[in-house]
N, C-alpha and C positions, 0 to 999 in steps of 0.2 A: 516410710516417709521420714525425712529428717526433721528433727525438732528445731524450731525457730523461737527465739525469745527476744523481748524488748523490755529493758528496765531503765528507769530514769529516777534520779534523785539529786539532792543537793547536799553540799557540805560548806562549812564556813571556814574562811581563812582570814587571819588577823593581819591583813595587808591591803593596801589600795588595789583596786581591780587590775590596773595595768601591771602590777607586780605579781599578784596572785595568779593571774592567767598564765604567766611564764612558767609557773611550777608544773604545768600540765603539757610540757613539751619534751622532746627527746633529751635536751640538755638539762631542763629544769627538774625532771624527776630524779636525776642523779643526786640531787641535793637532799632528798628525803626518803628515797627507797634504797635500802641497803644493797640489794642485788641488781639494781638497774644500771646496766652499762651497755647501752645500745651501740652496736657497730654500725656506723653511718656508711652506707654503701654509695650514696650519691645525694647531692642537694644541700651543700653547705653544712650547717651544724645540725640539720634535721628539722628545721622549722619552715623551710621554704616549701611552697606548694610543689608537689611532685617528688619531694625528698623520700628516700627509701632507707630504712634501717632494719636491723635484725636484733632481737633480744632473746635471751634464754633465762627465764625466771621459773623457779620451781621445777626444773627439768623439762620445761616445754619451750621449744623454739617457736618464735613468732616473727613474721615479716610484717612490717608496718609501712604504709604509704600515706603521706600527707595529701589528703584529697582537697581540703580547704584550710587556709590559714589566713586570718585577718586580725592582726594585732590591734588595729584601730577599733574594730567592732568587738574585740575580745571573744572571738569565736574560732574554733578549729574542729575539723572532722578528719579522722584517721581511718583508713582501712586497715584491719588487722587480720592476718591469715596465719593460723596455727595449723599447718597441713595435717597433723596427726589427729586433730579433733574438730576444729571449727573455724569459721571465717565470719567477718561482719564489719561493723563500723563502731567507732567510739567517737562521740561528739562531746565537746566541752565548750561551755559559755560562761563568762563571768559578768557579774553585775554588782553594783554597790550594795553592801549589806549594812547592818547596824554598826555604830561606833567606829566608822572609818574602815571597816573590814569589807569583805567580799563574800558573796554567795556564788559558789561554783556549781553549775548544773552539769551533770554527767549523764549521758544516755548511751547504753550499750544495745546494739541490735546484732544478734549473733545467730548463726545457723550451723547446726552440726554437719560435719563432713563425713563422719564415720560412726560406727556403732559406739566406740569409746566417746566420741563427741556427744552423741545422744545421752549417754550416761552422765557425762560431766555437766552438760547444760541442764539436765533434769535435777541434778544435785545443787546447781547454782540458781536457786530461786530468789524471789523478791527479798526474803529475809537475809540471805547470804549477801546479796547486792547491797542492802542497807548497812549490814555490818562492815562490808568492805569500805564503803564511803566513810563510816565512822572511824575506822582504822586509819584511813588516809588523813582525815582531819587530825587525829591524834599524832600521827607521824610528822605531819607538817608542823604542828605546834611544838613538838619535842625537838625539832631540828634547829630551833633558835636561829632562824635565818636573818640575815641583814639585807636590807633593800637599798638601792636596786641590786638585783642579783648580778654576780660577776660577769656572766656571759651577756646579759641583757644590756649592761652599761658599756661593755667593751665593744659590742656589736658583733662579736664572734665568739664561739666557744673555744676555750683552751683547756686542755687536760690539766694544766697547772691550776686552773681556777677551782678544780675539784680535789686537789691534793690533800686538803685538810679534812675531807669528809669523814 
């Protein structure tokens, strides 16, 4: 039987919710994750419902599909399929936090597809998930971002907007 896991946690972002939420989109993560460079296969800049993109981070190729995206409700859900190991969903919601910042809730629901996937998910426990969110919080803080984000204010993603990353 293949292993299935669900992990949920929060991180804080020092920006208003409508800005912080955009950091957890295909174009937004480019601003704070060094190796994040999604190849958009369809669906605008990767934020539209039904958009499809592919990433390769840490030597693992993953296909992403935007299942739900509601900028007004500050909620998104992505299907993520890494064919060599696992598949599942990643859900992100933003809500006001203290001092004008934002609390971001992230939920991963993953199922192993292979024996290697079983091993990876077994190693990716609650503690590893918590450390990952803490690292994301640090990376976003260290990115010294200015708001509104370039792609969010322009209405479309431009590679030029990320040239100074």
